[in-house]
C-alpha positions as CSV (number, residue, x, y, z in Angstrom):
1,M,90.7,51.1,6.5
2,R,93.6,49.3,4.8
3,I,92.5,46.8,2.1
4,L,94.4,43.6,2.2
5,E,94.1,42.7,-1.4
6,G,95.6,39.5,-2.8
7,K,95.7,40.1,-6.6
8,T,99.2,41.6,-6.5
9,L,100.6,38.7,-4.5
10,S,98.8,36.2,-6.7
11,A,100.3,37.7,-9.8
12,G,103.8,37.5,-8.3
13,I,103.4,33.8,-7.4
14,L,102.1,32.9,-10.8
15,G,104.6,35.1,-12.6
16,A,107.4,33.0,-11.1
17,L,106.1,29.7,-12.5
18,P,106.7,29.7,-16.3
19,P,110.5,28.9,-16.0
20,R,109.7,26.1,-13.6
21,I,106.9,24.8,-16.0
22,E,109.4,24.8,-18.9
23,A,111.9,22.9,-16.8
24,V,109.3,20.2,-16.0
25,R,108.4,20.0,-19.7
26,A,112.1,19.5,-20.5
27,R,112.5,16.7,-17.9
28,L,109.2,14.9,-18.3
29,G,108.4,15.6,-21.9
30,R,105.1,17.3,-20.9
31,P,104.0,20.2,-18.7
32,P,102.7,19.8,-15.2
33,S,99.2,18.3,-15.0
34,L,96.3,18.8,-12.6
35,A,93.1,16.7,-12.2
36,I,90.1,18.4,-10.6
37,V,87.1,16.5,-9.3
38,N,84.0,18.6,-8.8
39,Y,80.5,17.3,-8.1
40,F,78.3,20.5,-8.0
41,E,78.3,23.1,-10.7
42,D,76.3,25.5,-8.6
43,S,78.5,25.5,-5.5
44,P,80.6,28.5,-4.4
45,S,83.7,26.5,-5.2
46,A,82.6,26.0,-8.8
47,V,83.3,29.7,-9.4
48,Y,86.9,29.0,-8.5
49,V,87.0,25.8,-10.6
50,K,86.5,27.9,-13.7
51,R,89.3,30.3,-12.6
52,K,91.6,27.4,-11.9
53,I,91.1,26.0,-15.4
54,A,91.6,29.4,-17.0
55,A,94.7,30.1,-15.0
56,C,96.2,26.6,-15.8
57,E,95.5,27.1,-19.5
58,K,97.1,30.6,-19.4
59,L,100.3,29.2,-17.8
60,G,100.4,26.1,-19.9
61,I,99.6,23.6,-17.2
62,Q,97.5,20.7,-18.4
63,V,94.2,20.5,-16.5
64,K,91.4,17.9,-16.7
65,L,88.0,18.4,-15.0
66,F,86.1,15.3,-13.8
67,A,82.4,16.0,-13.0
68,P,80.9,12.7,-11.7
69,K,77.3,12.5,-10.7
70,P,76.3,11.9,-7.1
71,E,73.9,9.1,-8.0
72,E,76.9,7.1,-9.3
73,G,77.7,6.5,-5.6
74,Y,80.7,6.4,-3.4
75,P,82.3,3.2,-5.0
76,A,82.5,5.0,-8.3
77,F,84.1,8.0,-6.7
78,K,86.7,5.8,-5.0
79,T,87.4,4.1,-8.3
80,L,87.9,7.5,-10.0
81,L,90.3,8.6,-7.3
82,A,92.3,5.4,-7.6
83,R,92.5,5.7,-11.4
84,I,93.7,9.3,-11.2
85,G,96.1,8.5,-8.4
86,A,97.7,5.7,-10.4
87,D,97.9,7.5,-13.7
88,P,101.3,9.0,-14.3
89,A,99.8,11.6,-16.6
90,Y,98.5,13.5,-13.6
91,D,100.9,15.1,-11.1
92,A,98.3,16.7,-8.9
93,L,94.7,16.0,-7.8
94,M,92.3,18.5,-6.3
95,I,89.0,17.4,-4.9
96,E,86.5,20.3,-4.7
97,R,84.2,20.6,-1.8
98,P,81.3,20.2,-1.0
99,L,81.1,16.5,-1.8
100,P,77.9,14.4,-1.7
101,D,76.6,13.3,1.7
102,G,78.8,10.6,3.2
103,F,81.7,11.2,0.8
104,E,83.9,13.3,3.1
105,T,85.7,10.5,4.9
106,L,89.2,9.7,5.9
107,E,89.1,6.9,3.3
108,T,88.5,9.6,0.6
109,W,91.4,11.8,1.5
110,D,93.8,8.8,1.8
111,A,92.7,7.6,-1.6
112,V,94.8,10.5,-3.0
113,P,98.5,9.7,-3.1
114,A,100.4,12.1,-0.8
115,A,102.6,13.1,-3.7
116,K,99.6,14.3,-5.7
117,D,97.6,15.7,-2.7
118,V,98.3,19.3,-3.4
119,D,95.6,20.5,-1.0
120,G,97.3,18.6,1.9
121,L,94.3,16.6,3.2
122,S,95.7,13.1,3.3
123,T,96.8,11.8,6.7
124,M,100.4,11.7,5.4
125,N,100.5,15.4,4.6
126,M,98.2,16.5,7.4
127,G,100.2,14.5,9.9
128,R,103.5,16.1,8.7
129,L,101.9,19.5,9.2
130,F,100.7,18.9,12.7
131,I,103.9,17.4,14.0
132,S,105.8,20.5,12.7
133,K,106.5,22.9,15.6
134,R,108.1,25.8,13.7
135,F,106.9,27.3,10.5
136,S,110.3,26.7,8.9
137,E,109.6,23.0,9.3
138,I,106.3,23.5,7.3
139,E,108.0,25.5,4.6
140,N,110.9,23.2,4.2
141,G,109.3,19.8,5.0
142,G,108.7,18.6,1.5
143,F,105.0,18.0,2.0
144,F,101.8,19.7,0.9
145,V,99.5,21.8,3.1
146,P,95.9,23.1,2.6
147,C,96.2,25.8,0.0
148,T,93.7,28.2,1.6
149,A,95.3,28.1,5.0
150,L,98.7,28.7,3.4
151,A,97.2,31.6,1.3
152,V,96.2,33.4,4.5
153,I,99.7,33.2,5.9
154,R,101.2,34.4,2.6
155,L,98.7,37.2,2.5
156,M,99.6,38.3,6.0
157,R,103.3,38.3,5.2
158,F,102.8,40.2,2.0
159,H,101.0,43.0,3.9
160,N,103.6,42.9,6.7
161,I,101.3,41.5,9.4
162,D,103.5,39.5,11.8
163,P,101.5,37.1,13.8
164,A,104.2,36.7,16.5
165,G,102.7,37.7,19.9
166,M,99.3,38.5,18.4
167,N,96.0,37.2,19.8
168,I,94.2,35.8,16.8
169,A,90.6,34.4,16.6
170,V,89.9,31.9,13.9
171,A,86.2,31.3,13.1
172,G,85.8,27.9,11.7
173,R,87.3,24.5,12.5
174,S,87.4,22.7,9.2
175,A,90.3,20.5,8.1
176,V,90.7,22.7,5.0
177,V,91.1,26.1,6.7
178,G,90.4,26.5,10.4
179,R,92.5,23.8,12.1
180,P,95.5,23.8,9.8
181,L,95.6,27.6,9.8
182,A,95.4,27.8,13.5
183,H,98.4,25.4,13.7
184,M,100.4,27.4,11.2
185,L,99.7,30.6,13.1
186,T,100.8,28.9,16.4
187,A,104.0,27.8,14.6
188,L,104.5,31.5,13.9
189,D,104.2,32.3,17.6
190,A,100.7,33.6,17.7
191,T,98.2,32.8,20.4
192,V,95.2,31.4,18.6
193,T,91.6,30.7,19.7
194,V,89.5,28.6,17.3
195,C,85.8,29.5,17.4
196,H,82.9,27.5,16.0
197,T,79.1,27.1,16.2
198,R,79.3,25.9,19.8
199,T,81.5,28.7,21.1
200,G,79.6,30.3,24.0
201,N,80.9,33.8,23.9
202,I,82.2,34.4,20.4
203,A,81.9,38.2,20.7
204,G,84.1,38.2,23.8
205,V,86.7,36.2,22.0
206,F,86.7,38.5,19.0
207,R,86.8,41.7,21.1
208,S,90.1,40.5,22.7
209,A,91.7,39.7,19.4
210,D,94.2,41.7,17.4
211,L,93.2,39.8,14.2
212,V,90.0,37.9,13.3
213,I,90.1,35.3,10.5
214,T,86.7,34.1,9.5
215,A,86.1,30.9,7.5
216,A,82.5,30.2,8.6
217,G,80.8,30.3,5.2
218,K,77.9,32.6,6.3
219,A,77.4,35.7,4.2
220,R,78.2,39.0,5.9
221,W,77.7,37.8,9.5
222,L,80.8,39.5,10.9
223,K,79.6,43.0,12.0
224,R,81.4,45.9,13.6
225,E,79.8,45.2,17.1
226,L,81.8,42.0,17.3
227,L,85.2,43.6,16.8
228,P,87.4,45.9,18.9
229,A,88.4,49.2,17.2
230,G,91.6,48.8,15.2
231,A,91.4,45.0,14.7
232,A,92.3,43.5,11.4
233,V,90.1,41.0,9.5
234,I,91.0,38.4,7.0
235,D,87.9,37.0,5.3
236,V,88.2,33.5,3.9
237,G,84.4,33.1,3.3
238,T,83.0,32.5,-0.2
239,N,79.3,33.1,-0.2
240,F,76.6,34.4,-2.5
241,D,74.2,37.1,-1.2
242,E,70.4,37.4,-1.9
243,N,71.3,39.1,-5.2
244,G,73.6,36.3,-6.4
245,R,76.7,38.4,-5.8
246,M,79.8,36.8,-4.3
247,C,80.6,38.1,-0.8
248,G,82.6,37.1,2.3
249,D,81.7,36.4,5.9
250,A,82.6,39.9,6.9
251,D,80.2,42.8,6.2
252,F,82.8,44.9,4.4
253,E,80.8,48.2,4.4
254,D,79.8,47.8,8.0
255,L,83.4,47.3,9.2
256,K,84.5,50.7,7.7
257,G,85.5,52.9,10.6
258,T,86.0,50.0,13.0
259,A,88.5,47.6,11.4
260,A,92.0,48.7,10.7
261,A,92.4,46.4,7.8
262,V,90.1,43.9,5.9
263,S,90.7,41.5,3.1
264,P,88.0,41.9,0.3
265,V,85.9,39.1,-1.2
266,P,86.5,38.7,-4.0
267,G,90.1,39.8,-4.5
268,G,91.6,38.8,-1.2
269,V,92.4,35.3,-0.1
270,G,90.9,33.7,-3.2
271,P,93.4,34.7,-5.8
272,V,96.3,33.8,-3.5
273,T,94.7,30.3,-2.9
274,L,94.5,29.8,-6.6
275,A,98.2,30.8,-7.0
276,C,99.2,28.5,-4.2
277,L,97.4,25.6,-5.8
278,L,99.1,26.1,-9.2
279,E,102.5,26.5,-7.5
280,A,101.9,23.2,-5.6
281,T,100.9,21.5,-8.9
282,V,104.2,22.6,-10.4
283,R,106.1,21.4,-7.3
284,A,104.4,18.0,-7.6
285,A,105.5,17.7,-11.2
286,E,109.0,18.8,-10.2
287,L,109.1,16.0,-7.6
288,A,107.5,13.4,-9.8
289,P,109.8,10.5,-10.9
290,K,110.5,10.7,-14.6
291,A,108.8,7.3,-15.1
292,G,105.7,9.0,-13.8
293,K,105.0,6.7,-10.8
294,G,103.9,8.6,-7.8
295,G,105.2,8.2,-4.3
296,I,105.5,9.9,-1.0
297,I,107.3,13.3,-1.2
298,L,110.5,13.0,0.7
299,T,112.9,15.8,1.8
């Protein structure tokens, strides 16, 4: 079974950033700057928050963590987003999920200026993504896309997996991963089936797939009996098992002997997602007006 590791790719992406960071420093008089908003210290995403901060500090990217309390309410959250969005000291804004109940609204994502929306969730960035027919339009369009979805594409390319002509099953229909990833794969000429909790015969869909990408958020649920022999698996899940160990959606050990290739958790999509986020932060700083006032990214 081939291991689709992401650490080497991540190191390559991050290794190309220092000259760009220095160019930003020379132009703006400061390095690129990222603001992170995270509500829950014990969520799976909190593990990656610590890694994001450490990676930023290592590269010389300024990073500020905002940790508001859920009881402060939605108006306080909106005020915080407006303050960060208007502050020229921040080039990029990352909102970690999950959010408190009722906070994940269209109003929330559009409170982030498109030019600082490095995870591509505003209607401006998401709309640009979904009207792009070819992947070259996505790559060269001058807008941001969800980092995790992009990380999957880059991991596939790094391991020479060409989606053109493939039947691909994507488990999960979130705006962060499933739906944007499905569109990106379609733009690369794959035939994609998006599965979710109401899919009637998910095993049948998987067994006809050349590649299964799972972003369901359920620990080790993907077993060998759901896959055809020789299929590849890319695991986007970030979960913790009963022993508190991080694991993916795929049962890695169980898939040995059935899957041709599997991305590990940790060490697969996660490091590449982190690298894509930091790369997007640098790009936001590169595109920021010298005066520091944000605006829509134009080509």
